[in-house]
C-alpha positions as a printed Julia matrix, in Angstrom:
186×3 Matrix{Float64}:
  30.62  60.94  -52.04
  31.61  58.12  -49.64
  27.68  58.3   -48.47
  26.65  57.9   -52.08
  28.88  54.65  -52.56
  27.52  53.06  -49.55
  24.11  53.85  -50.71
  24.61  52.33  -54.09
  26.01  49.15  -52.4
  23.05  48.89  -50.12
  20.85  49.11  -53.16
  22.83  46.73  -55.16
  22.74  44.27  -52.3
  19.08  44.63  -52.07
  18.62  43.64  -55.62
  20.7   40.94  -55.34
  18.95  39.63  -52.34
  15.5   40.19  -54.25
  16.95  38.13  -57.16
  18.14  35.24  -55.02
  14.73  35.13  -53.28
  13.0   35.19  -56.38
  14.95  32.32  -57.77
  14.35  30.33  -54.61
  10.71  31.08  -55.01
  10.39  29.79  -58.53
  12.37  26.72  -57.59
  10.24  25.74  -54.51
   6.82  27.07  -55.07
   5.28  23.82  -56.89
   6.9   21.82  -54.15
   5.47  23.83  -51.18
   2.15  24.46  -52.56
   1.63  20.57  -53.71
   2.65  19.62  -49.97
   0.21  21.99  -48.49
  -2.55  21.05  -50.88
  -2.57  17.38  -50.13
  -2.37  18.3   -46.58
  -5.2   20.94  -46.2
  -7.31  19.85  -49.16
  -8.39  23.37  -50.21
  -6.52  24.94  -53.14
  -6.83  28.51  -51.74
  -5.95  27.6   -48.19
  -2.65  25.81  -49.64
  -1.72  29.06  -51.84
  -2.23  31.01  -48.64
  -0.25  28.89  -46.31
   2.35  28.59  -49.3
   2.63  32.2   -49.41
   2.91  32.68  -45.69
   5.93  30.05  -45.86
   7.76  32.16  -48.33
   7.03  35.4   -46.59
   8.76  33.71  -43.37
  11.49  32.69  -45.69
  11.98  36.44  -47.09
  11.8   37.71  -43.34
  13.99  35.08  -41.7
  16.38  33.71  -44.39
  19.94  33.57  -43.29
  21.82  35.2   -45.99
  24.91  33.08  -47.26
  25.1   30.73  -44.04
  26.89  27.54  -45.13
  24.98  24.38  -44.64
  21.52  26.2   -44.55
  18.95  23.64  -46.47
  16.35  26.02  -47.89
  14.31  23.28  -49.33
  14.19  21.51  -45.94
  13.56  24.62  -44.24
  10.62  25.49  -46.55
   9.14  21.9   -46.34
   9.17  22.0   -42.51
   7.58  25.41  -42.26
   5.11  24.57  -44.82
   4.0   21.2   -42.99
   4.01  23.04  -39.59
   1.81  25.71  -41.14
  -0.41  23.11  -42.74
  -0.59  20.83  -39.78
  -1.72  23.89  -37.31
  -4.45  24.81  -40.09
  -6.05  21.36  -40.12
  -5.88  21.32  -36.11
  -8.29  24.21  -35.98
 -11.48  22.74  -35.9
 -13.65  25.75  -37.4
 -11.43  26.5   -40.2
 -11.23  22.57  -41.06
 -14.74  22.19  -40.96
 -15.26  25.25  -43.51
 -12.54  24.06  -45.69
 -13.63  20.5   -46.01
 -17.31  21.72  -47.25
 -15.41  23.7   -49.67
 -13.46  21.04  -50.87
 -16.59  18.62  -50.98
 -18.27  21.48  -53.32
 -15.2   21.54  -55.34
 -14.96  17.79  -55.84
 -18.71  17.78  -56.69
 -18.23  20.4   -59.36
 -14.84  19.44  -60.87
 -15.4   15.54  -60.57
 -16.14  13.64  -63.61
 -17.73  11.12  -61.2
 -21.58  11.04  -61.98
 -22.14   9.09  -58.49
 -22.55  11.74  -55.68
 -22.36   8.88  -53.07
 -19.09   7.77  -54.25
 -17.76  11.16  -54.11
 -19.13  11.9   -50.65
 -17.66   8.59  -49.54
 -14.16   9.81  -50.67
 -14.64  13.24  -49.05
 -15.5   11.33  -45.94
 -12.37   9.28  -46.29
 -10.22  12.04  -46.99
 -11.56  14.02  -43.94
 -10.88  11.02  -41.75
  -7.38  10.68  -43.03
  -6.56  14.42  -42.08
  -8.12  14.07  -38.71
  -6.08  11.1   -38.17
  -2.88  13.0   -39.26
  -4.11  15.9   -36.87
  -4.04  13.39  -34.0
  -0.69  11.98  -34.78
   2.87  13.03  -33.27
   3.62  16.17  -35.48
   7.11  14.45  -36.6
   5.21  11.18  -37.6
   2.49  13.4   -39.37
   4.98  15.36  -41.35
   7.18  12.13  -42.41
   3.8   10.98  -43.95
   2.76  14.08  -45.67
   6.44  14.66  -47.04
   6.57  11.04  -48.34
   3.12  10.91  -49.9
   3.8   14.2   -51.62
   6.44  12.42  -53.48
   9.72  13.42  -51.75
  12.56  11.0   -51.58
  13.89   9.57  -48.49
  16.97  11.96  -48.89
  14.63  14.97  -49.4
  12.59  14.06  -46.37
  15.87  13.78  -44.4
  17.04  17.14  -45.16
  13.72  18.81  -44.54
  13.36  17.16  -41.17
  17.19  17.27  -40.21
  17.55  13.31  -40.06
  19.63  10.84  -41.46
  18.46   9.4   -44.73
  19.01   5.9   -43.24
  16.51   6.24  -40.51
  13.56   7.47  -42.69
  12.55   4.1   -43.89
  12.12   2.76  -39.98
  10.5    6.08  -39.03
   8.23   5.66  -41.84
   7.08   2.09  -40.99
   6.2    3.44  -37.52
   4.45   6.47  -38.66
   2.27   4.24  -41.08
   1.41   2.11  -38.06
   0.37   5.19  -35.84
  -1.84   6.25  -38.72
  -3.39   3.1   -39.2
  -4.32   3.13  -35.63
  -5.58   6.38  -35.41
  -7.27   6.0   -38.48
  -9.04   2.8   -36.99
 -10.1    4.49  -33.8
 -11.83   7.4   -35.76
 -13.46   4.89  -37.93
 -14.89   3.1   -34.94
 -15.98   6.43  -33.41
 -17.59   7.34  -36.6
 -19.83   4.01  -36.33
C-alpha cells in the first residue's frame, strides 16, 4: 500500500512538472525564437536552437528555487547557442545562402541588387557580432530583439541602471568591428 502511494505521488509530481514546463514553454517560446531568428537569420536554425534552449531548460531547470529567473536563463542560453552557431563558418555560410534564397523568394522587392545588398549588410552585421566580446554582442542582440533594459538586466544578471552605458559601449564596439569588416570587403 505504501509503495502504491509513493508511485502515485511521483506520478503526480511528474504531471505537475510537465504542466509547469508547458506553461513556461508557451510563455517564452515567441521571445526565444525571435531572438534566435534575428541572431542567426535562418528561421529553421532559429527554431532548432529554440528547441535546444527549451530542452536544456527541461533537463536542468531547478525546480522551485527562489530567485531563479527563468526568462533570463532562457535568453542567456538562447543567445549563447545563437552566437556559437554564427561563429561556425561552414554553418554560417550555408545559412546565409539559404537566407538569401528565402529573401529572394519572399521579398516584395523586385530589384535583386537591393536584396543582395541587404543580405550582404546583414551577413556583415552578423560577422561583426561574432567578432565582438560575447557579453557586448548579447547586449545588442537582446536590445534589438525588443527587450527592455529591465529584461536585459535580468537575462544577463546585471543591474538595470548599468544597461544604458553598457549598450553605448557595445554599440561603439559593433561600429568599430563593422567598419573594419567593411574595409576588408573593399
